[in-house]
N, C-alpha and C positions, 0 to 999 in steps of 0.2 A: 604607400607602404605600414602606415599606422595601422591605418583600417583592416589591414590583414594580419599585422601582429596581436590586434586586440581581438579579429575573430579568432582568432587561432587560439587564444588564452582562454576566452570564453570558450570554445568548444572543449578544451582540456579541463575548464573547470566543471562542465555539466558531462563531460563523458570519460575523464581522466583515471579514474580508478572507482571501484564497486564499492559499495557501501557495506557497515556491518553492524550487527546486533548489539542494540546498546544493552549496558548492565540495567538490573532490575532497578535500581535508583533513578535511573536516569528518565525513566520514562513517565509520560504524563498522559492524562485521559485529551481524547479529543473534544473538543468543547461541543457543548450541546447544539450550536449555530450550524456545525460544520457537519450531523448526524443527522439524516434523512427518511430513516426507516427501518422496520426491525429492529424495534427497542422492545417489545413486548413480551414476555416470556412465560408461554404456555405449555401446559400438562406436557412432558413427552418431547418439548423441544431441543434440538440440538444448540448448542452452544457456541459461536465460532467467535472466537478471539483473532484481532490482527495488532499487529505492530510494526511499523515503519522503523526501519533502520535508521541509523544517524550516519556522517559523512556528508562531503562536500559535495559530492557529487548530486545534483536537482536538487539542493537544499532550499534554493529559493523558490522552488515550485511545489505545489500540493502533490500529492498520489492520489489519485482519485479511485476508489474503488467501487466495483458494480458486483451485484449479486442480482443472476440469472437475468442481465441487461439492463439492470437499474441501477442508476447511481444513487450509494448508499451513505457517502462519507468522503470526505476531503480530510489526507492527512498530512501534518507537516513532520519534519524529522523525531523521532522519539516520541510518537504518541500511539496511544491504543486505544481500539474502540470496542465494543464487544456487539455482538447480534446473534439475533435466536429464529429459526428457522425450523419448520416441519424437517421430518426425517423425508430421506430419497434423495435423489440426484440436485447438486446446484452446480452451477456454472459460475466462478469466479473470476472477476476481470480487475486487472490494474492499469491504469496510464495515466503519464503526466498530460494533464490538458491546460491549457490557459495561454496567455497574452505575450508578446515579447519572446524572450528567450525560451520559455516554458511551451510554447508552440512548436519549437523544433524536437521533435521526439518520434519515438516508434509506434507505430501503430498499438492500439490495448493488446497486452497480453492475456488471453482466458485459458482457464483449467478446469477442469468435472472432479467432482468428488461425489462421492456417496456418504450421506449422513444418515446414523443411527438414531433412534431414541434416547434419547437423555443422555449424547455424546458429546464431549466437549474437542474440539479443535482448536490448536494455535497456529498460526501463519505469521511467517513474515513479508512483509512489502518491502522489496528492495530494486535497487537499479543495480545492474550488474557494468563487468569494466566498457562493455560496447553500447551503454545509454539504455540498455532496455529494462522496462518496469518487469518486474517478475514476482508471483505468488508461491512460495514454500513451506508446505509444512514445517514445524519446529517443536522441540521436546526442549529447550532452553528456559523455556517458562510453565513451569508447572505451578 
């Protein structure tokens, strides 16, 4: 019975409620050690900014960010990272990957976007009330 209660509590902690956007003053930069690619800005590149939500749901796990199938960063809650890509189509993916409780997650969620030269797009990385990681554009941070 005790194991069942602990398992139920942990499930509630991981998927009990959705996350929410952090206030601008709460956001920290993802450390360089957890950013793996697309950090060089070239002429006409589009700028992509990703901000992970705050909240208890999934807070003990990184959200892994993928650009065109390649892992480019690992985000803790309330972290931001900027990436530079050429204009054209980009497939953005996000998932929770890891060991222990972080391995009980939904598959990677992917969305495709078109980028224009010198365009800036800002995205939220969040976890919904069903425990799914997702990516959505936002105008909350300009």
